[in-house]
Backbone bond lengths (Angstrom), bond angles and torsions (degrees), N, CA, C in turn:
res aa  C-N    CA-C-N  psi(-1)  N-CA   C-N-CA  omega(-1)  CA-C   N-CA-C  phi
1 M - - - 1.463 - - 1.519 110.09 -
2 G 1.334 117.36 127.73 1.445 121.57 -177.65 1.516 113.18 -72.48
3 Y 1.334 115.19 161.85 1.467 121.12 -177.20 1.525 111.82 -59.43
4 L 1.314 117.26 -46.04 1.462 120.66 -176.02 1.525 111.18 -64.21
5 L 1.325 117.13 -40.79 1.458 120.28 178.64 1.516 110.79 -65.41
6 K 1.333 116.78 -41.47 1.465 120.88 178.22 1.531 110.31 -59.72
7 R 1.329 115.70 -42.50 1.459 119.95 -178.36 1.533 111.30 -65.42
8 K 1.317 116.29 -39.69 1.460 120.50 179.58 1.524 111.19 -67.69
9 L 1.329 116.98 -39.35 1.458 120.56 178.26 1.533 110.89 -67.63
10 L 1.319 116.22 -41.60 1.458 120.59 179.03 1.526 110.59 -62.39
11 H 1.317 115.86 -33.91 1.466 121.74 -178.73 1.533 111.15 -62.04
12 I 1.319 117.02 -28.62 1.470 121.10 -179.80 1.530 110.53 -64.58
13 F 1.317 116.74 -40.67 1.466 121.68 -176.68 1.530 112.67 -94.49
14 F 1.331 116.23 -32.64 1.469 121.51 179.34 1.530 107.96 -129.70
15 P 1.321 117.42 83.08 1.465 122.09 -174.96 1.529 112.91 -52.18
16 N 1.311 115.56 138.68 1.454 122.66 -179.89 1.523 110.40 -69.67
17 R 1.324 116.19 142.00 1.466 121.43 -179.67 1.519 111.09 -129.51
18 C 1.313 115.13 150.52 1.473 120.51 175.12 1.522 107.90 -63.38
19 P 1.333 118.66 127.92 1.463 120.63 -178.03 1.532 113.79 -72.33
20 V 1.327 116.77 -6.15 1.469 119.95 178.45 1.524 111.17 -94.64
21 C 1.349 117.38 -53.25 1.466 120.78 -174.35 1.520 113.79 -108.66
22 G 1.337 117.64 -13.87 1.453 120.61 179.91 1.517 114.88 86.06
23 E 1.320 118.10 3.09 1.473 121.46 179.99 1.524 110.26 -68.70
24 L 1.339 116.63 144.48 1.454 121.60 177.44 1.526 109.95 -65.29
25 I 1.339 116.15 133.63 1.459 121.92 179.36 1.521 108.99 -135.82
26 G 1.323 117.09 174.77 1.454 121.14 -179.11 1.518 112.61 -66.62
27 A 1.315 115.54 161.41 1.461 121.24 -176.00 1.519 112.77 -57.98
28 M 1.325 117.72 -35.39 1.459 121.16 -175.74 1.526 113.05 -103.29
29 E 1.321 117.33 4.36 1.463 120.36 -179.25 1.528 110.80 -81.41
30 R 1.322 115.52 152.88 1.467 120.94 -179.85 1.522 111.66 -96.46
31 F 1.316 116.24 -49.46 1.457 122.76 179.20 1.526 108.56 -133.47
32 C 1.325 116.76 161.25 1.455 119.07 171.25 1.532 107.44 -72.27
33 V 1.317 116.86 162.00 1.470 121.26 -176.30 1.523 111.75 -59.82
34 S 1.322 116.42 -42.45 1.465 120.95 -177.21 1.530 111.88 -63.19
35 C 1.329 116.58 -47.00 1.467 120.15 -179.01 1.528 111.27 -69.33
36 A 1.333 117.00 -38.28 1.465 120.62 179.40 1.520 111.20 -59.21
37 E 1.337 116.41 -36.58 1.464 120.80 -179.25 1.518 112.29 -69.90
38 R 1.341 117.18 -23.63 1.470 120.21 -178.30 1.526 113.17 -89.95
39 L 1.320 117.51 -12.81 1.465 120.25 -179.58 1.525 110.10 -72.83
40 T 1.339 116.07 140.55 1.466 121.40 -176.92 1.517 110.64 -104.97
41 P 1.328 118.55 113.46 1.471 120.99 177.00 1.523 110.34 -60.27
42 Y 1.316 116.43 140.95 1.467 120.15 177.92 1.519 109.85 -79.44
43 E 1.318 115.99 121.75 1.462 121.25 -179.18 1.519 112.01 -120.88
44 G 1.320 117.20 10.75 1.454 120.29 -176.88 1.519 113.16 -79.20
45 S 1.324 114.75 -178.61 1.463 121.62 177.76 1.523 107.67 -125.93
46 F 1.322 116.51 122.60 1.457 120.56 -176.83 1.515 108.83 -139.94
47 R 1.304 116.56 146.24 1.463 120.51 -176.69 1.520 110.71 -125.05
48 I 1.310 115.45 133.92 1.468 122.67 173.33 1.520 107.18 -106.08
49 E 1.315 116.84 122.05 1.461 120.90 -179.16 1.532 110.96 -55.94
50 G 1.325 116.10 126.68 1.453 121.35 178.96 1.515 114.32 92.80
51 A 1.341 117.04 -12.35 1.458 121.09 -179.01 1.524 111.48 -98.94
52 E 1.324 115.66 150.94 1.457 121.19 179.76 1.524 111.82 -73.64
53 S 1.333 116.19 -34.18 1.462 119.44 -176.46 1.521 110.11 -160.41
54 F 1.325 114.98 168.90 1.467 121.87 175.67 1.522 108.54 -136.40
55 T 1.333 115.89 132.92 1.458 121.74 -179.91 1.520 109.90 -132.16
56 A 1.328 116.81 138.22 1.464 121.66 174.68 1.526 108.28 -138.25
57 A 1.319 116.00 149.91 1.467 120.13 -179.00 1.520 111.73 -85.68
58 F 1.345 116.66 -45.48 1.459 119.83 -174.32 1.528 112.12 -132.55
59 V 1.327 114.67 157.68 1.456 120.89 168.02 1.522 106.78 -75.65
60 Y 1.317 116.61 135.22 1.464 120.18 179.50 1.524 109.02 -79.56
61 D 1.316 116.43 102.19 1.465 121.79 -179.78 1.521 109.48 -139.79
62 D 1.330 116.39 -173.34 1.464 120.57 -175.81 1.529 112.52 -62.42
63 A 1.327 117.61 -26.09 1.461 120.63 -177.37 1.528 112.10 -68.38
64 V 1.325 117.36 -35.80 1.468 120.92 -175.94 1.529 112.93 -101.12
65 K 1.318 117.38 -12.98 1.465 121.17 -175.91 1.526 114.71 -53.03
66 P 1.342 119.76 -43.61 1.477 118.31 -178.87 1.527 113.42 -56.66
67 A 1.327 116.97 -37.71 1.467 120.62 179.54 1.523 110.24 -66.86
68 V 1.318 116.95 -40.92 1.470 121.05 179.55 1.528 110.15 -68.35
69 F 1.336 116.87 -38.42 1.466 120.57 179.51 1.531 111.70 -62.52
70 L 1.342 117.58 -33.20 1.461 120.06 176.69 1.525 110.26 -58.77
71 L 1.331 115.85 -42.22 1.461 120.32 178.58 1.523 111.09 -69.35
72 K 1.314 116.17 -45.80 1.460 120.73 -177.24 1.527 112.43 -63.94
73 D 1.342 116.20 -31.51 1.462 120.38 -177.36 1.522 112.56 -87.10
74 G 1.351 116.68 1.83 1.454 119.78 178.22 1.508 113.92 79.69
75 I 1.333 117.76 24.16 1.463 121.83 -178.68 1.522 110.94 -103.14
76 C 1.278 118.20 -45.96 1.461 126.97 177.45 1.522 112.22 74.72
77 G 1.347 118.74 -68.78 1.453 119.49 -176.81 1.521 110.60 58.74
78 N 1.324 117.00 -130.40 1.460 122.08 179.72 1.527 111.24 -96.29
79 A 1.324 117.25 6.25 1.458 121.24 -171.00 1.527 113.48 -64.72
80 A 1.332 117.28 -46.60 1.462 119.60 -178.10 1.525 110.95 -64.40
81 Y 1.327 116.74 -40.51 1.469 121.67 178.29 1.523 110.02 -62.41
82 A 1.337 116.96 -46.31 1.460 121.45 -176.51 1.525 112.18 -69.42
83 L 1.316 116.45 -51.79 1.463 120.18 -177.22 1.524 111.38 -68.94
84 G 1.339 116.57 -40.35 1.462 120.22 178.37 1.514 111.90 -64.11
85 G 1.329 116.40 -38.69 1.456 120.33 179.36 1.518 112.08 -65.44
86 E 1.328 116.28 -41.55 1.467 119.96 179.31 1.527 111.08 -65.98
87 L 1.330 116.29 -39.20 1.466 119.82 178.98 1.523 110.48 -67.38
88 A 1.323 116.85 -37.98 1.466 120.84 178.02 1.530 110.52 -62.22
89 D 1.326 116.61 -40.82 1.466 120.13 177.64 1.518 111.07 -60.18
90 R 1.324 115.68 -41.60 1.469 120.02 -179.06 1.530 110.88 -66.70
91 L 1.321 116.66 -43.20 1.462 120.60 179.96 1.530 111.36 -64.49
92 K 1.321 116.47 -39.10 1.463 120.15 176.75 1.519 110.38 -61.60
93 A 1.323 116.17 -45.11 1.460 121.23 -178.51 1.523 111.79 -62.27
94 E 1.334 116.63 -32.37 1.462 121.37 -179.37 1.522 112.39 -86.61
95 G 1.321 116.62 -7.55 1.461 120.53 179.62 1.507 114.11 77.96
96 A 1.334 117.22 7.37 1.464 121.11 -176.62 1.523 111.98 -66.93
97 S 1.319 117.14 -28.20 1.460 120.11 -176.64 1.524 112.87 -66.50
98 K 1.326 116.58 -20.91 1.461 120.35 -179.00 1.527 112.29 -79.11
99 D 1.327 116.54 -17.85 1.462 120.62 -176.58 1.522 112.16 -111.58
100 T 1.333 116.75 34.09 1.457 121.08 -176.80 1.528 111.06 -128.80
101 D 1.327 115.85 132.07 1.467 120.99 176.78 1.517 111.90 -95.64
102 V 1.323 117.02 -31.65 1.458 120.63 -174.97 1.532 109.59 -154.27
103 I 1.323 115.30 145.37 1.468 122.08 175.85 1.519 108.76 -102.80
104 V 1.327 116.66 130.31 1.461 122.20 -179.70 1.530 109.12 -122.13
105 P 1.317 118.67 119.93 1.466 120.70 176.47 1.524 111.06 -79.73
106 A 1.324 116.19 147.68 1.466 119.56 174.48 1.526 107.93 -60.87
107 P 1.323 118.19 124.15 1.472 120.39 -175.17 1.522 112.93 -78.52
108 M 1.326 114.84 153.75 1.458 121.98 172.61 1.521 108.40 -109.31
109 H 1.325 116.30 154.74 1.455 119.66 174.16 1.524 108.83 -69.54
110 S 1.308 116.58 149.39 1.465 121.60 -177.32 1.533 112.63 -55.55
111 K 1.345 117.37 -34.13 1.463 120.50 178.72 1.518 111.01 -64.17
112 D 1.322 116.70 -39.99 1.462 120.79 -178.72 1.526 111.45 -72.21
113 I 1.326 116.89 -35.35 1.464 119.97 177.47 1.524 110.22 -65.34
114 R 1.326 117.18 -40.85 1.470 120.07 178.11 1.525 111.12 -63.03
115 R 1.317 116.09 -36.88 1.472 119.89 -179.05 1.523 111.05 -71.39
116 R 1.320 117.62 -44.55 1.469 121.48 -175.37 1.520 112.33 -85.28
117 G 1.318 116.16 -32.52 1.457 119.46 -179.14 1.512 113.55 100.76
118 F 1.307 118.21 -17.30 1.463 122.56 177.55 1.520 109.77 -164.80
119 N 1.312 115.44 165.34 1.462 122.10 174.09 1.522 107.46 -98.92
120 Q 1.326 117.50 111.58 1.454 120.60 -175.79 1.530 112.04 -61.58
121 S 1.323 117.77 -31.89 1.466 120.36 178.96 1.523 110.97 -68.23
122 A 1.339 116.23 -32.10 1.461 120.25 177.49 1.527 110.83 -69.50
123 L 1.333 116.92 -35.97 1.462 120.36 177.41 1.531 110.53 -65.46
124 I 1.321 116.12 -41.15 1.470 120.58 177.94 1.524 109.97 -65.66
125 A 1.332 116.08 -43.04 1.468 120.75 179.08 1.527 110.50 -60.71
126 K 1.320 116.55 -37.99 1.468 120.89 179.14 1.522 110.51 -61.67
127 E 1.337 116.95 -41.72 1.464 120.87 177.83 1.527 110.60 -64.68
128 L 1.325 116.27 -42.64 1.461 120.06 178.42 1.523 110.55 -62.01
129 G 1.324 115.80 -44.10 1.456 119.66 -179.80 1.519 112.07 -60.13
130 R 1.333 116.20 -41.43 1.463 120.75 179.85 1.526 111.03 -65.86
131 L 1.325 117.04 -44.75 1.459 121.52 -175.00 1.527 113.24 -77.73
132 L 1.334 116.65 -31.10 1.460 120.67 -177.99 1.524 112.73 -99.16
133 D 1.332 115.77 -5.95 1.465 122.03 -179.48 1.530 111.32 58.76
134 I 1.326 114.60 50.34 1.467 122.11 179.27 1.525 108.12 -127.22
135 P 1.324 119.86 135.79 1.470 121.05 179.94 1.528 112.20 -65.17
136 V 1.316 115.01 148.20 1.465 121.94 179.28 1.525 109.18 -110.24
137 D 1.318 116.59 131.95 1.462 122.63 -179.25 1.527 108.95 -115.96
138 T 1.336 116.98 108.83 1.465 121.08 -179.22 1.524 112.98 -100.45
139 K 1.329 117.50 5.53 1.463 120.13 -173.73 1.530 114.79 -114.52
140 S 1.323 117.56 -20.62 1.464 119.68 -172.47 1.524 114.21 -79.13
141 V 1.318 117.55 -16.83 1.469 120.75 176.01 1.517 108.01 -121.75
142 V 1.325 116.20 127.59 1.468 121.40 -173.90 1.527 109.89 -129.20
143 K 1.327 115.18 141.99 1.461 119.93 172.39 1.519 106.89 -91.80
144 I 1.324 116.38 109.48 1.460 121.50 -171.46 1.525 113.17 -94.55
145 R 1.309 116.68 -11.20 1.476 119.46 -179.33 1.518 109.59 -129.39
146 H 1.327 116.28 129.46 1.463 120.26 178.16 1.521 108.97 -74.03
147 T 1.329 116.76 134.04 1.459 121.40 -176.62 1.519 110.62 -122.19
148 H 1.333 114.85 164.86 1.460 119.99 175.06 1.526 108.85 -72.21
149 T 1.331 116.81 158.98 1.453 119.65 176.06 1.518 110.17 -60.61
150 Q 1.324 116.61 143.58 1.461 121.44 -178.81 1.522 112.17 -76.50
151 K 1.325 116.46 -21.27 1.455 120.63 -177.10 1.518 110.87 -59.81
152 G 1.322 116.07 129.91 1.461 121.42 178.27 1.515 114.14 92.12
153 L 1.342 117.12 -10.81 1.461 120.33 178.95 1.520 110.30 -91.07
154 G 1.334 116.29 145.11 1.453 120.80 175.28 1.517 109.82 -77.37
155 K 1.336 115.83 179.35 1.462 120.19 -177.58 1.518 111.90 -58.35
156 G 1.348 117.10 -45.07 1.462 120.27 -179.90 1.511 111.86 -65.51
157 G 1.337 116.44 -42.24 1.454 121.03 179.68 1.514 112.50 -64.55
158 R 1.337 116.54 -36.99 1.462 120.87 178.22 1.524 110.39 -65.08
159 A 1.324 116.49 -41.67 1.463 120.77 -178.98 1.525 111.11 -64.13
160 V 1.328 116.61 -43.57 1.459 120.96 179.96 1.529 110.21 -66.35
161 N 1.319 116.17 -41.20 1.464 121.66 -178.50 1.528 112.10 -59.92
162 L 1.333 117.06 -33.17 1.462 121.58 -174.76 1.529 114.14 -99.00
163 R 1.312 117.31 -2.26 1.461 120.65 -175.14 1.534 111.02 -58.69
164 S 1.344 115.81 127.47 1.472 123.31 178.47 1.530 113.06 59.55
165 A 1.336 116.65 27.87 1.465 120.10 -179.15 1.519 112.38 -88.71
166 F 1.344 117.69 -13.78 1.460 120.69 -174.58 1.528 111.52 -124.78
167 T 1.317 114.88 150.47 1.461 120.74 173.88 1.519 108.61 -138.71
168 A 1.331 115.98 149.15 1.467 120.94 -178.24 1.522 110.03 -124.78
169 S 1.321 116.13 146.78 1.459 123.10 -177.54 1.531 111.11 -83.61
170 P 1.338 117.70 149.43 1.467 122.28 175.30 1.529 112.78 -62.53
171 T 1.335 117.59 -9.28 1.469 120.25 177.87 1.526 111.20 -63.17
172 L 1.327 116.71 -15.55 1.469 120.65 179.05 1.530 112.13 -89.44
173 K 1.320 117.06 -1.32 1.457 120.41 -177.85 1.531 111.40 -57.94
174 G 1.322 115.09 129.07 1.453 121.18 177.64 1.515 115.11 79.92
175 K 1.336 117.83 -2.10 1.467 120.68 -176.57 1.533 112.11 -94.10
176 R 1.317 114.13 150.96 1.462 121.58 174.75 1.525 107.04 -93.82
177 V 1.331 115.45 111.94 1.460 121.55 -169.01 1.532 111.64 -104.55
178 L 1.325 115.37 135.95 1.460 121.55 170.09 1.529 107.04 -105.94
179 L 1.320 116.79 110.15 1.458 123.20 -178.50 1.529 109.36 -91.74
180 V 1.327 116.76 126.88 1.466 121.29 -171.99 1.527 111.73 -121.97
181 D 1.343 115.75 136.22 1.462 122.20 174.10 1.527 108.21 -139.28
182 D 1.334 116.80 171.80 1.461 118.93 -178.51 1.533 111.71 -83.87
183 I 1.340 117.04 -49.75 1.464 121.25 -177.77 1.516 110.40 -130.80
184 C 1.321 115.77 143.73 1.468 121.46 173.07 1.518 108.51 -120.09
185 T 1.326 116.24 126.34 1.465 121.05 177.28 1.530 109.46 -108.08
186 T 1.317 117.04 -76.89 1.468 120.47 177.49 1.530 111.91 -96.03
187 G 1.328 116.66 -14.71 1.459 120.39 -177.97 1.512 113.61 90.61
188 S 1.342 118.06 4.14 1.468 121.31 -176.24 1.528 112.46 -60.99
189 T 1.330 117.18 -43.81 1.456 120.47 -179.13 1.524 110.96 -64.07
190 L 1.315 116.77 -49.36 1.461 120.82 -179.96 1.519 111.21 -62.78
191 R 1.314 117.25 -35.79 1.463 121.34 -179.11 1.529 110.70 -65.55
192 E 1.315 116.98 -44.45 1.459 120.77 -179.67 1.525 111.54 -66.39
193 I 1.331 115.98 -42.18 1.467 119.12 -179.49 1.525 110.45 -69.36
194 T 1.325 116.90 -40.05 1.466 121.05 177.15 1.518 110.58 -58.18
195 S 1.332 115.97 -43.09 1.462 120.71 179.34 1.529 110.73 -60.73
196 A 1.330 116.61 -42.99 1.470 120.36 -179.93 1.525 111.03 -65.28
197 I 1.336 116.53 -39.94 1.466 120.63 -179.84 1.524 111.36 -67.32
198 R 1.331 116.58 -40.02 1.467 119.90 178.59 1.525 111.01 -66.83
199 K 1.338 116.48 -37.54 1.462 120.09 177.75 1.531 111.27 -64.72
200 A 1.334 116.06 -26.55 1.466 120.42 178.76 1.522 111.73 -78.70
201 G 1.336 116.56 -5.26 1.454 120.36 175.31 1.513 116.47 99.71
202 A 1.332 117.77 14.39 1.461 120.32 178.87 1.525 110.44 -61.34
203 A 1.329 115.77 145.11 1.469 120.21 -179.94 1.520 110.99 -70.23
204 S 1.330 117.52 -36.38 1.457 121.73 179.36 1.516 109.79 -161.82
205 V 1.325 115.27 161.20 1.466 121.57 177.21 1.521 108.81 -135.19
206 R 1.321 115.61 127.16 1.464 122.11 170.36 1.523 107.10 -111.04
207 C 1.321 117.16 142.43 1.459 120.90 -179.98 1.521 110.27 -111.76
208 A 1.318 116.14 141.81 1.458 121.11 179.15 1.522 110.28 -145.68
209 C 1.328 115.94 139.46 1.461 122.22 178.35 1.526 109.54 -136.35
210 C 1.305 115.72 153.85 1.459 119.54 176.03 1.523 110.41 -68.36
211 C 1.340 116.12 -38.70 1.466 120.20 -176.71 1.528 111.68 -137.01
212 K 1.327 115.18 147.38 1.469 121.77 176.18 1.521 108.74 -131.34
213 T 1.332 116.27 129.88 1.454 119.58 175.55 1.519 109.08 -69.72
214 N 1.320 115.24 158.39 1.464 120.31 178.50 1.517 111.96 -104.93
215 S 1.330 116.40 14.66 1.454 119.99 -171.43 1.523 115.49 -96.04
216 H 1.328 117.23 -0.65 1.474 118.57 -176.12 1.523 111.55 -130.65
217 R 1.318 115.21 70.21 1.464 122.67 170.29 1.527 115.23 51.80
218 D 1.284 116.51 67.23 1.464 119.83 172.62 1.533 108.86 -74.45
């Protein structure tokens, strides 16, 4: 049974809802019309040290926050499908999907996965992989050290908090990697993971997030 048919059948018993307002929407829809009109496409310019490029679908603001909170709270709903689909559209438009061998989600520590129930970045990566027809690798990059939450920390504090927290496998050697996360604020998480992937011998790293804040020098 194909993915689209499964989604349509599931919609009969568990109707699809807008991940922002909760309104009932069609089986294949991402957001309701009203919420979609309020979302702000990300048009800024941001650089992650060591990465070839950075792509984001939306500006992280009050309009998109409810969808992100569903993921952060371990609920998901339609959020991964909606946000992942929008990011895939952006990557296709930029041509980034043609220069990628594998998609790697930003890893979570095992303690955090047990608490939340899933890695939201892995769910987004799965959507990207399906839409872009690129394999997803959830095992080659691991978060080996549990860290404090990044929320409330400044740029310097975030960098220190994440130092040496990630490791990447040599299986990524020579590969063109698309690194995916849900939100980018200062870029500290993506920077640390990019560094680990490059040390593992990857040919290149592109970074992509569903949302990017506008508060740190775009």
